[in-house]
N, C-alpha and C positions, 0 to 999 in steps of 0.2 A: 491775747487770748490766754483763757485757764489753764491751769495746770494743776493733775490731781497726783499725788503721791500714793502707790497701791504696792502694800508689803505682803508679799508672797511667802508663802511659810515650806512649801512644799513644790517640787518640780510641777507635778500634776494638776494639781488645785490654782485657778485664775478668773480672771473676770468672766470669761466664756461668753454669751450673748453681750454681756454689757457694753464690752468692747464697740460692739457696732455702735451701741447708743451714744456714746461718748465720742468715738471720732464720727457721728451725722452731725455732731451739734459743733465740731470744731474743737471739742475739750481734749487737751492734750492729757497724756497721763506716762506715768512710767515706773516700772515694775522697780523695788528693793528683795534682792534675796539674799539675806542674813544666811542662809543654809547654804552658800555656795562657797568654796577658796575665793576670800578676799573678800565677799558680800558683806553687805552692814546695814543698821538700819539710817533711813532721812534724818537728817539733822532739822530739830524742830524749826531753828533760825532760815531755813534755805527751801523749805518742805512744798511751799506754791500755796494752793487756794484750797487745799484740803485733805483728805487722808483718807484710803479705803483699806482695812485691815483684812483679810479672807482667812478662809475656815485653814485648816490646819493637819484634814486627814485623821489618821491615828494619833496625833499630838493632841495633849490636852494641857489643861491649867494645872495641874499639881499629880504628884505619884510620879511612878516610872516614868512614865510617859509627855512628863511636864517637857513646853516645848521652851528650849534654851534661852530664848530671848523674852519668854513673858514678862517677865519683871520691867524691862526696856521697854518694851513695849506698851507697859500699862501708863508707866512714866509718859510716853510719848502722849498717847492719847489724852491723858490728864491735860498734859500744859495744852495740848490742841481745845480741850473744854474750857479751859480757864483765859484763852485767847477767842473762845468762839468762834472757831475753825471749824467748818463741818467733818464729821468723822462719819463714813460709817462701816460696822462689823459686821462680818458673816462668818456666822458658824463660829469656830474657836474667837474668830476678831468680833462677836459681840462679845463674848466672854470677858475679853480683854475690854473692849468698852465699858462692860458693867462693872467690871473692878475699880475702873478708870473713876466710874462713876459714885463710886462708895456701895457697889452691889457687891455680888458676889459670883464667881465660879462653882457650881456645885459639881464633886465628881462624881462619874456614871461610868458606864460600859460606851466601849464607841459603837454606835447604831446607826444605822440606813433607811432614814423612814421616807416613805412617798407619800404623802398625809394631804389635807386642806387646812387653810389657814382662814378664819374668816373675822371680818373685820369687826373692829367695834368703833362705833361712831361714823357717821355720813362724812366728817370733815377730813378724815384721817389722809395726810399728803396731798393737802388744798382740794381734798372733795373728789381726787383720781385713784387712790386705793378702789382696786376689786372689792365687791361685796367677799367673794371667795375668792380665793385662789391657792394653786399648790404650793406645798411646802414641803423642800428635797432636801432633807437635814442628813447630811456625814461627817459624825461629830461626835468626838469625847465630852461626856459630861454637858452639863446645861448651863446658859448662861441666867442668872438673877436679875433683873433692872435692880436699880435703888427704887426705892419708896415713891421717890417723888417724878421719879420717870411717867411717862407715858403710855400704857399700854393700846396698839392701833388695831391688834390682830393678835386673836387666839389660836395656838390649834385645836386638835380632836381632844383633846387632854384641858383643854382650858389654861394651859400655859402660855407665857406669852410669844408669837411669833414673830411680833413685829412693834417695838418700841420705841418711844423718841426721848431723848434727853434735850432739854431746854427747846429752840427752836431750829438746832441745824446739825445735831447728832440722831443717828438713827441705828439699831441691834435687829438683825434679822437672823433668826434661829436657822433657817435653811438659805439655800442659794438662787437668788432670784434670776440668776442667769446661767444655770448650771446646764449642762450637755454631759449626753450620755457616756462620748470619752472621757472626758473628767473622772467620771466616777471608775468606768475601767482602769485607768489608770492608776488611781487611787488605790485600787486593789491590789494592783502588780507592782506598785511601789513599795507598800511596804509589807508585801508577800503574808507569813501565818497570821497576821495580827491583823483581821480582817471582821467587819461586823458579820452578824448572822443574817443566811441566806441575802446572799447578794445578787445572786441570780432574780430571786423572787421581786428584788428592790430593781433593778435595769430594767426586766419586763414590764415592770408598773410605771417606771420613769418615760420608757419608749412610748406607753400609749396615748401618755399626757403631752406629749413633745410639743403640740399645738398651744395647748392652754398656756405650757410655759411660757412660750414665744409672746401671745397674746395677751397675760397679763405683765409682763413687762414696760409694754409700751407705756401702761396708764400707769405703773411702780415709776417707772426713769422720768415720764414727765412731773409728777411730784415731787419727786425727789429732786431733780434737775432746778424746779421753780425753789424750792426750801432751801437748799444749798446756795440757790447765788451762780449755779458754775455757768448760766446764759453769757456769752459774750457783752461785753459791757457795751461796744460801742456799734450793739445793730440796730438801735434805733436811729443813733446816727448817719449809719449806712442806709438803712430804707428810706429815709426822709432825703437824700441826698439823693 
């Protein structure tokens, strides 16, 4: 059975709806919470079959709100890229992945945006990426993928919303498995450090709940195929 390490940067942001898709395919996962007492990052040598870097709420890649473990996580993600282990970066996690791949993390304000991403090319995610899908961004700053990355989808401003490095690493500007409660908890967790018009963002998020769920079915199908996280013995089991 495959095992994926997940790095969580805040108490409030987690895999959300993605958990159900991993569990439904019998892919085990475990959270590393370096922000808790005694918490630490996974060891590169015993990390398992891949890495998911989650968003960071109000944390960013630089400035007064720089994520304390940012540089360590860049090194960890770079190690995964060198070893061709699957990596999925979401929000701040996508900034970490971008820097690990020699891209950039551009400073910027904390934003909460509920927009739409549009696919670039019919073959994205093995052909499973929807033509359009909700792009819910709660992030400080912006990931700038390296020049050699393949952009799979763009947001309404033409910025990369989903991009790929090599064959098994993917950066999402938004959280494809976001839930309303997650955003509500992020707003409360960071108090006054809050994006503009959170109430309007939450209303827009609720209105697109079904769209998010439906799009994630196709997104996870493509990601699971490309990361190789399906059980290796499935064909043998079916044959017997």
